[in-house]
C-alpha positions as a printed Julia matrix, in Angstrom:
67×3 Matrix{Float64}:
 -14.4   -29.35  -50.1
 -11.46  -27.04  -49.3
  -8.15  -28.55  -48.32
  -6.45  -27.75  -45.04
  -3.49  -25.42  -45.43
  -0.56  -27.06  -43.62
   2.21  -24.81  -44.86
   2.48  -22.85  -41.59
   2.39  -25.86  -39.28
   6.14  -26.36  -39.21
   6.7   -22.7   -38.34
   4.11  -22.89  -35.61
   5.52  -26.09  -34.1
   9.1   -24.79  -34.13
   8.11  -21.49  -32.55
   6.16  -23.29  -29.81
   9.11  -25.57  -29.05
  11.47  -22.6   -28.93
   9.11  -20.67  -26.65
   8.73  -23.63  -24.29
  12.49  -24.09  -24.18
  13.07  -20.41  -23.34
  10.37  -20.43  -20.67
  11.8   -23.57  -19.12
  15.31  -22.09  -19.08
  14.05  -18.93  -17.41
  12.17  -20.91  -14.81
  15.21  -23.04  -13.99
  17.57  -20.08  -13.86
  15.66  -18.59  -10.92
  16.52  -21.54   -8.7
  19.59  -21.55   -6.51
  21.68  -24.71   -6.66
  24.63  -25.05   -4.26
  27.9   -25.44   -6.08
  29.61  -27.87   -3.71
  27.26  -29.86   -1.53
  29.16  -31.41    1.36
  28.33  -34.69    2.97
  27.45  -34.65    6.62
  29.6   -36.92    8.73
  27.37  -39.31   10.58
  28.88  -41.24   13.45
  27.28  -44.61   14.09
  25.22  -44.6    17.23
  26.2   -47.32   19.68
  23.5   -48.37   22.07
  24.25  -50.47   25.1
  21.82  -53.32   25.15
  22.29  -56.38   27.34
  21.83  -58.89   24.54
  24.72  -57.53   22.48
  27.32  -58.58   25.03
  26.14  -62.05   25.9
  25.27  -65.05   23.81
  21.61  -65.91   23.65
  19.94  -69.01   22.37
  16.53  -68.98   20.78
  14.61  -72.22   21.03
  12.19  -73.22   18.36
   8.93  -74.57   19.66
   9.27  -77.62   17.47
  12.67  -78.55   18.9
  11.54  -78.54   22.51
  10.83  -81.94   24.12
   7.24  -83.0    24.38
   5.64  -82.63   27.77
């Protein structure tokens, strides 16, 4: 039974890794990335709702007197 020749495996693996790295670098280099992204200033929205200005009390059904 002949033995498997593994002497070229390391060369093959290294060349595949190098090729994948180069292809990945070329693919990334075609993208445009902004150099200085700036944050957008968001002002908090204030809504006028009637319950914000007056105190409200929420009654639990268990705390109400029995009828």
